[in-house]
C-alpha positions as CSV (number, residue, x, y, z in Angstrom):
1,M,-9.3,30.8,-8.7
2,S,-8.1,31.7,-12.2
3,D,-6.7,35.1,-13.2
4,T,-9.7,35.7,-15.4
5,T,-12.1,34.8,-12.6
6,I,-10.3,37.2,-10.2
7,N,-10.4,40.0,-12.8
8,E,-14.1,39.4,-13.5
9,S,-14.9,39.5,-9.8
10,V,-13.0,42.8,-9.3
11,K,-14.7,44.3,-12.4
12,N,-18.2,43.3,-11.1
13,Y,-17.6,44.6,-7.6
14,Y,-16.2,48.0,-8.7
15,G,-18.4,48.4,-11.8
16,Q,-21.7,47.0,-10.7
17,V,-21.9,46.4,-6.9
18,L,-20.5,49.7,-5.7
19,Q,-22.4,52.8,-6.7
20,S,-20.7,55.3,-4.4
21,S,-17.9,55.3,-1.8
22,K,-20.7,55.0,0.8
23,D,-21.2,51.4,-0.4
24,L,-17.6,50.3,0.7
25,K,-17.6,48.0,3.7
26,T,-14.6,49.7,5.4
27,S,-13.3,53.2,5.7
28,A,-10.1,52.1,7.5
29,C,-7.8,54.4,5.4
30,C,-10.2,56.6,3.6
31,T,-10.6,59.4,6.2
32,L,-9.6,63.0,5.5
33,D,-6.7,62.5,8.0
34,A,-5.3,59.9,5.5
35,M,-5.0,62.7,2.9
36,P,-1.6,64.4,2.7
37,L,-1.8,68.1,3.6
38,H,-0.6,69.2,0.2
39,L,-3.7,67.6,-1.4
40,R,-6.5,68.6,0.9
41,P,-7.1,72.1,-0.6
42,L,-7.3,70.5,-4.1
43,L,-10.2,68.2,-3.1
44,S,-12.8,71.1,-3.4
45,D,-12.0,71.5,-7.1
46,L,-13.0,67.9,-7.9
47,H,-16.3,67.1,-9.6
48,P,-18.7,65.6,-7.0
49,E,-19.5,62.5,-9.0
50,V,-15.7,61.7,-9.3
51,V,-15.4,62.0,-5.5
52,A,-18.5,59.9,-4.8
53,R,-17.2,57.1,-7.0
54,F,-13.7,57.0,-5.5
55,Y,-12.8,53.7,-3.9
56,G,-9.1,54.2,-3.0
57,C,-7.4,54.8,0.3
58,G,-5.7,58.0,1.2
59,S,-3.7,59.4,-1.6
60,P,-0.2,58.2,-2.7
61,L,0.6,61.3,-4.7
62,P,4.0,63.1,-4.3
63,P,3.8,66.9,-4.1
64,V,6.4,67.8,-6.8
65,L,5.4,66.7,-10.3
66,K,5.3,69.9,-12.5
67,G,5.7,68.9,-16.1
68,C,5.8,65.2,-15.5
69,T,4.0,62.4,-17.2
70,V,2.2,60.3,-14.6
71,L,0.5,56.9,-15.0
72,D,-2.2,55.9,-12.5
73,L,-2.8,52.2,-12.4
74,G,-6.4,51.3,-11.6
75,C,-7.6,54.9,-11.9
76,G,-11.3,54.2,-11.3
77,S,-13.4,57.3,-11.5
78,G,-10.3,59.5,-11.9
79,R,-10.1,61.2,-8.5
80,D,-6.3,60.8,-8.2
81,C,-5.9,61.6,-11.9
82,Y,-7.6,64.9,-11.5
83,L,-5.5,65.7,-8.4
84,L,-2.4,64.7,-10.4
85,S,-3.6,67.0,-13.2
86,R,-3.2,70.0,-10.8
87,L,0.1,68.7,-9.6
88,V,1.7,68.2,-13.0
89,G,0.3,71.5,-14.3
90,E,-0.9,72.3,-17.8
91,S,2.4,71.2,-19.4
92,G,2.3,67.8,-17.7
93,R,0.3,64.7,-18.6
94,V,-1.7,62.2,-16.7
95,I,-2.8,58.7,-18.0
96,G,-5.3,56.6,-16.0
97,V,-5.7,52.9,-16.8
98,D,-8.5,50.8,-15.5
99,M,-10.2,47.6,-16.5
100,T,-13.7,48.7,-15.3
101,Q,-15.6,50.4,-18.1
102,E,-18.2,51.8,-15.7
103,Q,-15.6,53.6,-13.7
104,L,-13.8,54.9,-16.8
105,E,-17.1,56.3,-18.1
106,V,-17.4,58.4,-14.9
107,A,-13.8,59.6,-15.3
108,Q,-14.0,60.4,-19.0
109,Q,-17.1,62.5,-18.8
110,H,-15.4,65.1,-16.5
111,C,-12.2,65.8,-18.4
112,D,-13.4,69.1,-19.9
113,W,-15.0,70.1,-16.6
114,H,-11.8,69.8,-14.7
115,A,-9.7,71.4,-17.5
116,K,-12.0,74.4,-17.4
117,R,-12.0,74.5,-13.6
118,Y,-8.2,74.5,-13.6
119,G,-7.9,77.2,-16.2
120,Y,-6.3,74.8,-18.7
121,A,-6.7,75.3,-22.5
122,R,-7.4,71.6,-22.8
123,S,-7.4,68.5,-20.6
124,N,-4.1,67.0,-19.7
125,V,-5.7,63.8,-18.6
126,E,-6.4,60.7,-20.7
127,F,-8.2,57.6,-19.6
128,V,-7.5,54.1,-21.1
129,H,-9.4,50.9,-20.8
130,G,-6.9,48.0,-20.1
131,L,-5.3,45.7,-17.6
132,I,-2.5,46.9,-15.4
133,E,-0.7,43.6,-16.1
134,D,-0.6,44.4,-19.9
135,L,0.1,48.1,-20.3
136,A,1.5,47.6,-23.8
137,T,-2.0,46.6,-25.1
138,A,-3.3,49.7,-23.4
139,G,-0.9,51.7,-25.5
140,I,1.7,52.7,-22.8
141,A,5.1,52.7,-24.5
142,D,8.4,51.7,-23.1
143,N,10.3,54.4,-21.2
144,S,7.4,56.9,-21.5
145,I,6.4,57.6,-17.9
146,D,8.1,59.7,-15.2
147,V,6.1,58.5,-12.2
148,V,3.7,55.6,-11.7
149,V,1.1,55.7,-8.9
150,S,-1.6,53.3,-7.8
151,N,-4.1,53.6,-5.0
152,C,-5.2,50.3,-3.5
153,V,-5.2,48.4,-6.8
154,I,-2.1,46.4,-7.3
155,N,-3.2,44.2,-4.4
156,L,-6.2,43.2,-6.5
157,S,-4.1,41.9,-9.4
158,P,-3.8,38.2,-9.8
159,D,-0.2,38.7,-11.2
160,K,1.6,41.3,-9.1
161,Q,5.0,40.3,-10.6
162,Q,3.7,41.1,-14.1
163,V,2.4,44.5,-12.8
164,L,5.8,45.3,-11.4
165,S,7.5,44.2,-14.7
166,E,5.2,46.5,-16.7
167,I,5.9,49.4,-14.3
168,F,9.6,48.9,-14.9
169,R,9.1,48.7,-18.7
170,V,7.1,51.9,-18.9
171,L,9.2,54.1,-16.5
172,K,11.8,56.4,-18.0
173,P,15.3,55.8,-16.8
174,G,15.4,57.4,-13.3
175,G,11.6,57.2,-13.0
């Protein structure tokens, strides 16, 4: 199967086939127990549509991120980005990249809602359409990111080595 075919299959599944997390065929790692304790209280501040369209597993988000710039690879509907928004605080920044336009539309329409909910003057979250194997085309500069996270997405990439190379390129020294 070609890289293009794999990407198109993934886009179709996450953009067209799945309409909510209830459509997933497994919940092996998507239980509340899989959620780290420091994130559980934040879930109630998320927009219901963002939660309903979340297809990740657990949550790979570290607790101490104040003021950081965080990149979420394969951000989908933005659930982890909005959790990260709270963790980085108003002075931090979160960038979500996804290749599935339908998922990004859900994420983008709730930026202002979350900023208001968190008491921020403006949203600190940005969503970008692009491939995680080609972050330069998505506008992610060299040495611009403090932390990179991804929730059950790198495994879907047809070129994992390229994803890791891009992560290394965009991370700041020490990131």
